[in-house]
BAMARLUM-27064 format. One record per residue (C-alpha): residue number from 1; residue in three letters; x, z, y. Coordinates in steps of 0.2 Angstrom, whole numbers, plus 2048, in hexadecimal, padded with zeros to 3 digits. Layout:
<bazas>
     n   res   east    up   north
   NUM   ALA      X     Z       Y
...
</bazas>
This chain:
<bazas>
     n   res   east    up   north
     1   UNK    B1F   CF9     3DA
     2   UNK    B0C   CF8     3D9
     3   UNK    B00   D04     3D0
     4   UNK    AEF   D0D     3D1
     5   UNK    AEC   D1F     3CC
     6   UNK    AE0   D2D     3CE
     7   UNK    AE0   D37     3DE
     8   UNK    ADD   D48     3D5
     9   UNK    AEB   D45     3C8
    10   UNK    AF7   D3F     3D5
    11   UNK    AF3   D4E     3E1
    12   UNK    AF5   D5A     3D2
    13   UNK    B06   D53     3CD
    14   UNK    B0D   D53     3DF
    15   UNK    B09   D65     3E1
    16   UNK    B12   D69     3D1
    17   UNK    B22   D5F     3D5
    18   UNK    B22   D64     3E7
    19   UNK    B27   D76     3E2
    20   UNK    B38   D6F     3DD
    21   UNK    B3A   D66     3EE
    22   UNK    B48   D6E     3F9
    23   UNK    B41   D77     408
    24   UNK    B51   D75     411
    25   UNK    B59   D65     409
    26   UNK    B6C   D63     40A
    27   UNK    B68   D50     409
    28   UNK    B58   D47     410
    29   UNK    B53   D40     3FF
    30   UNK    B52   D51     3F8
    31   UNK    B42   D54     403
    32   UNK    B3A   D45     3FA
    33   UNK    B31   D43     3E9
    34   UNK    B37   D35     3DD
    35   UNK    B29   D2A     3D7
    36   UNK    B2D   D1F     3C8
    37   UNK    B1F   D13     3C2
    38   UNK    B21   D0B     3B0
    39   UNK    B16   CFD     3AB
    40   UNK    B1B   CFE     399
    41   UNK    B14   D10     397
    42   UNK    B07   D0F     3A4
    43   UNK    B0E   D1F     3AC
    44   UNK    B13   D25     3BE
    45   UNK    B21   D32     3BD
    46   UNK    B24   D3E     3CB
    47   UNK    B33   D49     3CE
    48   UNK    B38   D56     3DA
    49   UNK    B4A   D5D     3D9
    50   UNK    B54   D68     3E5
    51   UNK    B64   D68     3DB
    52   UNK    B60   D79     3D3
    53   UNK    B4E   D77     3CD
    54   UNK    B46   D67     3C7
    55   UNK    B34   D63     3C2
    56   UNK    B2E   D53     3BB
    57   UNK    B1D   D4E     3B6
    58   UNK    B13   D3E     3B2
    59   UNK    B02   D37     3B3
    60   UNK    AF8   D28     3AD
    61   UNK    AF8   D19     3B9
    62   UNK    AF3   D07     3B8
    63   UNK    B05   D00     3BC
    64   UNK    B05   CEE     3C1
    65   UNK    B18   CEE     3C6
    66   UNK    B25   CFA     3C1
    67   UNK    B30   D02     3CE
    68   UNK    B37   D12     3D6
    69   UNK    B37   D19     3E8
    70   UNK    B39   D2B     3F0
    71   UNK    B2C   D31     3FD
    72   UNK    B2C   D40     408
    73   UNK    B24   D4D     3FD
    74   UNK    B1B   D57     40B
    75   UNK    B14   D48     414
    76   UNK    B0F   D3E     404
    77   UNK    B07   D4E     3FD
    78   UNK    AFD   D51     40C
    79   UNK    AF7   D3F     40D
    80   UNK    AF2   D3F     3FB
    81   UNK    AE9   D50     3FC
    82   UNK    ADE   D4A     40A
    83   UNK    AD9   D3A     401
    84   UNK    AC8   D39     3F9
    85   UNK    AC8   D40     3E7
    86   UNK    ABB   D33     3E1
    87   UNK    AC6   D24     3E6
    88   UNK    AD5   D1E     3DC
    89   UNK    AE5   D1C     3E6
    90   UNK    AEF   D0C     3E6
    91   UNK    B02   D0D     3EA
    92   UNK    B0C   CFE     3EE
    93   UNK    B1E   CFB     3F3
    94   UNK    B26   CE9     3F4
    95   UNK    B37   CE7     3EB
    96   UNK    B46   CED     3F5
    97   UNK    B3B   CF4     402
    98   UNK    B39   D07     407
    99   UNK    B28   D05     40E
   100   UNK    B1A   D0B     403
   101   UNK    B07   D08     406
   102   UNK    AFA   D14     3FF
   103   UNK    AE8   D0E     3FF
   104   UNK    AD8   D17     3FA
   105   UNK    AC6   D15     3FF
   106   UNK    AC9   D1F     40F
   107   UNK    AD7   D13     416
   108   UNK    AE9   D0F     414
   109   UNK    AF9   D17     419
   110   UNK    B0B   D11     41A
   111   UNK    B1A   D1C     417
   112   UNK    B2C   D1A     418
   113   UNK    B36   D20     408
   114   UNK    B48   D20     402
   115   UNK    B4F   D16     3F4
   116   UNK    B4E   D1E     3E2
   117   UNK    B60   D1B     3E0
   118   UNK    B64   D28     3ED
   119   UNK    B5A   D36     3E3
   120   UNK    B66   D41     3D8
   121   UNK    B63   D3F     3C6
   122   UNK    B59   D4D     3BD
   123   UNK    B64   D55     3B0
   124   UNK    B5A   D51     3A0
   125   UNK    B5D   D57     38E
   126   UNK    B6E   D50     388
   127   UNK    B6E   D5A     377
   128   UNK    B64   D53     36A
   129   UNK    B5E   D63     361
   130   UNK    B52   D6D     36C
   131   UNK    B4C   D7E     368
   132   UNK    B39   D7E     368
   133   UNK    B2F   D8D     370
   134   UNK    B1D   D92     36F
   135   UNK    B17   D90     381
   136   UNK    B0C   DA0     381
   137   UNK    B1A   DAA     37A
   138   UNK    B26   DA4     388
   139   UNK    B19   DA7     395
   140   UNK    B17   DB9     38E
   141   UNK    B2A   DBC     38F
   142   UNK    B2B   DB6     3A1
   143   UNK    B1D   DC0     3A7
   144   UNK    B24   DCF     39F
   145   UNK    B35   DCE     3A7
   146   UNK    B35   DC3     3B7
   147   UNK    B2F   DD1     3C3
   148   UNK    B3F   DDB     3BE
   149   UNK    B4C   DCE     3C4
   150   UNK    B55   DD1     3D4
   151   UNK    B50   DC9     3E5
   152   UNK    B62   DCC     3EC
   153   UNK    B6C   DBC     3EB
   154   UNK    B7C   DC6     3EC
   155   UNK    B78   DCC     3DA
   156   UNK    B79   DBA     3D4
   157   UNK    B76   DBD     3C1
   158   UNK    B69   DCA     3C4
   159   UNK    B5E   DBD     3CD
   160   UNK    B5A   DB5     3BC
   161   UNK    B52   DB9     3AC
   162   UNK    B5D   DBA     39C
   163   UNK    B57   DB0     38E
   164   UNK    B5F   DB4     37D
   165   UNK    B59   DAA     36E
   166   UNK    B5F   DAC     35C
   167   UNK    B57   DA9     34A
   168   UNK    B4C   DB9     34D
   169   UNK    B44   DB2     35D
   170   UNK    B45   DB3     370
   171   UNK    B4A   DC2     37B
   172   UNK    B46   DC2     38E
   173   UNK    B4F   DCE     399
   174   UNK    B50   DD1     3AC
   175   UNK    B58   DDF     3B6
   176   UNK    B5B   DE2     3C9
   177   UNK    B66   DF1     3C6
   178   UNK    B58   DFE     3C8
   179   UNK    B4D   DF9     3BA
   180   UNK    B4D   DEE     3AA
   181   UNK    B40   DE5     3A1
   182   UNK    B43   DDE     38F
   183   UNK    B36   DD5     384
   184   UNK    B3B   DD0     372
   185   UNK    B31   DC3     36A
   186   UNK    B34   DC1     357
   187   UNK    B32   DB0     34E
   188   UNK    B2E   DA7     35F
   189   UNK    B3A   D98     35D
   190   UNK    B3D   D89     352
   191   UNK    B4D   D80     351
   192   UNK    B5F   D84     34E
   193   UNK    B6C   D8C     35A
   194   UNK    B6D   D9B     364
   195   UNK    B6A   D9C     377
   196   UNK    B72   DA8     383
   197   UNK    B6E   DA3     395
   198   UNK    B68   DAA     3A6
   199   UNK    B5C   D9F     3B0
   200   UNK    B57   DA2     3C2
   201   UNK    B47   DAC     3C4
   202   UNK    B41   D9F     3D0
   203   UNK    B42   D91     3C3
   204   UNK    B3A   D9C     3B6
   205   UNK    B2B   DA1     3C2
   206   UNK    B28   D8E     3C3
   207   UNK    B29   D8C     3B0
   208   UNK    B1D   D9A     3AE
   209   UNK    B11   D93     3BA
   210   UNK    B12   D81     3B2
   211   UNK    B0F   D88     3A1
   212   UNK    B01   D93     3A6
   213   UNK    AF8   D85     3AD
   214   UNK    AFB   D78     39F
   215   UNK    AEE   D72     393
   216   UNK    AF2   D71     380
   217   UNK    AFE   D7C     376
   218   UNK    B0C   D70     374
   219   UNK    B1D   D78     370
   220   UNK    B2A   D79     37E
   221   UNK    B3B   D71     37A
   222   UNK    B49   D7B     381
   223   UNK    B5A   D73     384
   224   UNK    B6A   D7C     38B
   225   UNK    B79   D72     390
   226   UNK    B87   D73     39C
   227   UNK    B80   D7F     3A9
   228   UNK    B6E   D77     3A8
   229   UNK    B5E   D7D     39F
   230   UNK    B50   D70     39B
   231   UNK    B3F   D75     396
   232   UNK    B34   D66     390
   233   UNK    B22   D65     38A
   234   UNK    B14   D58     38B
   235   UNK    B17   D4D     39A
   236   UNK    B21   D5A     3A4
   237   UNK    B33   D5F     3A6
   238   UNK    B3B   D6E     3AF
   239   UNK    B4D   D6F     3B1
   240   UNK    B58   D7D     3B9
   241   UNK    B6A   D81     3BB
   242   UNK    B6F   D91     3B1
   243   UNK    B78   D9F     3BA
   244   UNK    B8A   DA1     3B6
   245   UNK    B92   DB1     3AF
   246   UNK    B8E   DBD     3A1
   247   UNK    B7E   DC7     3A2
   248   UNK    B80   DDA     3A2
   249   UNK    B7F   DE2     390
   250   UNK    B6D   DE9     394
   251   UNK    B6B   DF0     383
   252   UNK    B78   DFD     385
   253   UNK    B6E   E04     394
   254   UNK    B5F   E09     389
   255   UNK    B61   E1A     382
   256   UNK    B61   E1B     36F
   257   UNK    B55   E2B     36E
   258   UNK    B4A   E36     37A
   259   UNK    B47   E48     37A
   260   UNK    B37   E46     384
   261   UNK    B28   E3A     382
   262   UNK    B18   E39     38C
   263   UNK    B09   E2E     386
   264   UNK    AFD   E2A     393
   265   UNK    AEE   E1E     396
   266   UNK    AF6   E0F     39F
   267   UNK    AE8   E0B     3AB
   268   UNK    AE5   E1D     3B0
   269   UNK    AF8   E1E     3B4
   270   UNK    AF8   E0E     3BE
   271   UNK    AE9   E14     3C8
   272   UNK    AF0   E25     3CC
   273   UNK    B01   E1E     3D1
   274   UNK    AF8   E11     3DC
   275   UNK    AEF   E1F     3E5
   276   UNK    AFE   E2A     3E7
   277   UNK    B08   E1B     3EC
   278   UNK    AFF   E1A     3FD
   279   UNK    B08   E2A     402
   280   UNK    B18   E26     3F9
   281   UNK    B19   E15     404
   282   UNK    B1A   E20     413
   283   UNK    B2A   E28     40E
   284   UNK    B37   E1F     402
   285   UNK    B2A   E1A     3F4
   286   UNK    B2F   E29     3EA
   287   UNK    B22   E31     3DE
   288   UNK    B25   E40     3D3
   289   UNK    B1F   E42     3C1
   290   UNK    B1E   E54     3BA
   291   UNK    B19   E57     3A8
   292   UNK    B10   E66     3A2
   293   UNK    B11   E67     38F
   294   UNK    B07   E77     38E
   295   UNK    AF8   E6F     396
   296   UNK    AFB   E5D     391
   297   UNK    AFB   E57     3A3
   298   UNK    B06   E4B     3AD
   299   UNK    B06   E4F     3C0
   300   UNK    B0A   E40     3CC
   301   UNK    B0E   E45     3DE
   302   UNK    B15   E3E     3EE
   303   UNK    B1B   E48     3FD
   304   UNK    B1D   E3E     40E
   305   UNK    B25   E49     41A
   306   UNK    B1B   E4C     42A
   307   UNK    B0D   E40     423
   308   UNK    B05   E49     414
   309   UNK    B06   E4B     401
   310   UNK    AFB   E47     3F2
   311   UNK    AFB   E4B     3E0
   312   UNK    AF1   E46     3D0
   313   UNK    AF1   E4B     3BE
   314   UNK    AEE   E42     3AE
   315   UNK    AEC   E47     39C
   316   UNK    AFB   E43     392
   317   UNK    B02   E46     380
   318   UNK    B12   E4E     383
   319   UNK    B21   E51     378
   320   UNK    B30   E5B     37E
   321   UNK    B33   E67     38C
   322   UNK    B2B   E66     39E
   323   UNK    B35   E5A     3AA
   324   UNK    B33   E55     3BC
   325   UNK    B3A   E43     3BF
   326   UNK    B38   E38     3CE
   327   UNK    B37   E25     3D0
   328   UNK    B34   E17     3DC
   329   UNK    B22   E15     3D9
   330   UNK    B23   E02     3DB
   331   UNK    B2F   E00     3CC
   332   UNK    B24   E0A     3C1
   333   UNK    B14   E01     3C6
   334   UNK    B1C   DF0     3C3
   335   UNK    B21   DF5     3B1
   336   UNK    B10   DFC     3AD
   337   UNK    B07   DEC     3B4
   338   UNK    B12   DE1     3A9
   339   UNK    B0A   DEA     399
   340   UNK    AF9   DE7     392
   341   UNK    AF8   DF6     386
   342   UNK    AEB   E04     388
   343   UNK    AF8   E12     387
   344   UNK    B0A   E13     38C
   345   UNK    B19   E1E     388
   346   UNK    B24   E25     394
   347   UNK    B35   E2A     38C
   348   UNK    B42   E34     394
   349   UNK    B50   E41     391
   350   UNK    B55   E48     3A2
   351   UNK    B4F   E46     3B5
   352   UNK    B5E   E3B     3B9
   353   UNK    B60   E30     3A9
   354   UNK    B57   E1F     3A6
   355   UNK    B45   E20     3A1
   356   UNK    B3C   E14     396
   357   UNK    B2A   E0F     398
   358   UNK    B23   E05     389
   359   UNK    B12   E00     382
   360   UNK    B0C   E0D     375
   361   UNK    B08   E00     368
   362   UNK    B15   DF2     36C
   363   UNK    B27   DF5     368
   364   UNK    B2C   DE3     36F
   365   UNK    B2B   DE8     381
   366   UNK    B37   DF5     38A
   367   UNK    B37   DF9     39C
   368   UNK    B45   E04     3A2
   369   UNK    B45   E0C     3B3
   370   UNK    B52   E17     3BC
   371   UNK    B4B   E27     3C3
   372   UNK    B4F   E2C     3D5
   373   UNK    B59   E3C     3D8
   374   UNK    B4E   E4A     3DF
   375   UNK    B57   E55     3ED
   376   UNK    B51   E66     3EA
</bazas>
């Protein structure tokens, strides 16, 4: 294997794939990155894979001899990152050898790798008909829901985001048992077939990061097959295992109708909640919201015993009777920050039933949060 490539491109590609390298590998080769050089295509492909998440990317290279080897991701990445950006890097490895030499204008380094045959095969697309997704739409769906997934590994299915795809479009949903975020994106996919799959949030965070940093608007091809999900675009591939089991029927959690609606300026509400949250943080994160229909006001308050209390009020358009309702302030802020609209609606029925926060002008996004019971 013998090639020359750009330091900047190699460094950027290594940083991408290293995010899929196992932190605590069950086998030494999983701490490595797979390098595959192809003289026919003039590309160097890099792969990181921890048996759950896999990322593959490629870059242009002047390949004299094709070949493949795996190198320790951390060491390789640190050496390449410190090499001069204005000097190309040459990489050579004799056939049947595991010794790799890296050379640039600043000097040369030898590294010991492991054979490419030891590296597990990345599960790539088997089915021939992909579903094609608009990358901007997919990023929007992930940003609107990822934050609501659970960080508790004991709640296996809830540590993922559910992707539901039919002829109408894509629906992304995530819940941790206390709140639920759902975004419905109409006419956002091309290709036949329905998808009903739950993908670990960790994998989708990497997908969102990769797609956000991409150039161009090439569609993302989605393949689902035998417990694996593959996203493919341009010269990049992300593969992930899917989570086993049936995702909860979250649609039945959302009330059909509401007797109270408050319409409020979103930024003003976020600012007021963040100020009151300083006190709420001192004592169980709970804030109280009290509506005053007669004066068109919403009061936000927090009472931290033995520390202090605070309250703010905002103008609101209110329909329905007055209500006092309490929330974990962090959950409410997360949902509001996932929205971009000027005004939001808070829809509720009673102090102990689910509350829906939604953009005033966008029916596609729904954020449901469970209130906290107030002890009188």
